N, C-alpha and C positions, 0 to 999 in steps of 0.2 A: 505495500499500499506506498503510494509516494505521500509524502509528506510536504504539506502549503508552509510553508515557507516565508516570514515576512515579507521581500520582493516579490514574490507572488504575490501576495496579499494588497501591493502599491499597486500591482501594474493590472491585478486584474479589474474586466469592463463590469462587470457588476458593482463595483463600489460608487452609485454611485457618485457620494462627495469627492471624491479620486480625479473620479471620473470627468465630477463639474469642473475642476479646479484646473484639468490640461485643456478644456476651453477657452477655457479663459483665458490663460495664458496665451494662445491660437488664438486670441480678440472675439469671437467667435460668443459675445454677450452674450445672444440672446437663447444657446444650447444655453449656453455654462446655469442660469439662469434657474431656465423648467427644472434642470439634474439639481438642482441644490437643494429650490422648495420642497422637489419631489422626495429625496430626501429628508430634508425635518418634517414636511408630511407623516413619514413616517416613521419616524424618530415619532414625534410628536404625538401617532398612534401610542403607540411603545411605552409610552409616558417617560420618556430619556429631553428630558426636559436639554439642560444642560446642549446635546448633541443639538438637538430642535434646533436650539438657539441659535448655536454654528449655524447650522447649514444658512439659517432666516438671516444672516450676518451676514455672510459674502453672497448673496442674493442680492440685499437692499444696498450692498458693496457694487455691484455692475448695476443693479436698476438706476443709482447716483450717476455713475460711469456714463448711463448711459443714454443724461438726460431725464430717464420717468423719476424725477423727483419727484410727485406725487406717491405713485409706489413704495418710490424709496423707504419716504417718511411713516407708510401705513404699518409696512414690512417692521422700518425700524423700533417702531411703538411696541406691536407682539414681542421684537426681538427681546427689549423692554422688560418687558412684565415677563418675561417667560424667563428671563435670568435674576428679577427678583422674588419671580416664585422659588428658584431654583434655590434662592438663598437660601428662605423662608427651612425648605424640607431638610439643606446639608448642616441644621446649623449644629443639629444633635449629634452628626457625627463629624466633620471638620469646622472650628473655626472661621480656617485660612480659606479653603473649598467657600465659604459663605460670604468671606468678605469679596474673596473675590471676583464670586458673583455678583457681586453692588458694585464691584465699579464699571464687572461689564454693564450693567442697566444701566449704571450712571451714566454710559458714556451713548451708552444706545439712545435715551431718552433726545439728549444733548442735538443728537442728527438724529430723529424726530421731533424737537424742532419743540422739546413740553420742557421746557428751562424749572417749572416748578415743581412735577413728579422730580429732576433733575438734579432738585436742590435737595430736595424730600428725604434722596437714596443717600446722597450724600452725609448728611446729618445722619441717618441711619448708620452709616459707614463709620462715624467718625467713634459716635456714642458706641458700638459694639465695639473696638480697634482699642478704646483707651479701656472699658473692660477688659478685656482679652487682655493684655499688657501684662508683666514684662513676656509672656509666652509669643507673643508676635514680635517678627524679629525687625529692625531694625528701615531693613528694605523693603519695607510695608508698606509705605504713606500711602496717599491715599496719593493715586497714579490718574491727571483730567486724563482725561485726551490729546494726544498728540496733532500727529500729521492725513490719522482719519476722516476728520470735522472738518477738512476743510474739504474731502474728498465731494460731500454733499451738497457745498457750497458754493463752488467753482469749479466744478468739472460739463460738460456740454460735450454734446460728440461729435463736436469742431476741434476738439480736441485731442484729434486722434480716438476718438472710442468708433463706435458703428453706435447707431441713432437704435436705441427699443420705443419709443415709443410706435406705439399704436401695432406692436407684435399682439396678436390676437391670442399666439404662444406663449406669446410672455401673459396675458392681460390673463389668462384660462388659470396658470400657473400659480399665480398673485394670488384671486380668486380662491383657488381651491384650499389654500396656506390657512388665510384670513378666515375663511367658515369654518375650516377644520376648527382652529386657534381660536374662535367665538363660541364655537360650539363646547368645548372641551373646558373653555377657562372661567375658574372658580369663582360663586362671590362672590366672597373674603375680597378679592384679587380687584374686581372687580368695581367693586367699592370702594374700596381701599384705594386701587388708584384714580378714582375717575374725583375721590376728595381725600387728598393724603391726607393723613392721619399726626400727631406730635409723632417727633422721633421717640418717647417715651412710651407713648401707647402701644405704636410699631413695633421697640425693644419686646414688649409682654406679649406679643403675637408671635414670639422662637419661644420656642421649646426650654423652657425656662429652666428647668433639672435637670433637662444634657448637659447646659448650658456650663451651670453650676456644675456639675462633676468634671469636665474638664478640664475647667479652672483648680481642679484640686481642694 
């Protein structure tokens, strides 16, 4: 029986995300977006929040590069909420993973143009990080978006990227992903993000027992 190696997995065309990466590198943004979102949809169905958010984020980057700012912002918004939900679910397992998810949620909210939600997540990150010290390393300071947040502000099809606006293939992929996201989106997340609570109220929503246990 042949053993599947890491190289096999990297070159396996059935790996939607890796295939999408190769298509993006070749400049085929429309197909890359479609596969990124197909992968994100499958991960979302399997309740793999971080992987779904990663695929959605890559798709949103491509949408922004292709000039489809409206759909890019919609996908970034969904991605931000997935990372936020992931932060909630991982707090009892790993504070570091939860903090990373909050960083990604913050950046995605900024890319979606939702600064109020971005600030709420940043405050939550700061509060959680302060409670976790000294176990969180010096290199875990809050990371503000760097180059990525400029993509959606400045990229146009004229910058060398193909125009994906008006692509029915892209439109259907975005619609399918967002529809599934809305169908499974927790009611608590809907109400919380629509009217963000204070930082202390958000902290109370975490699994306090698990969190205290991690801190000894």
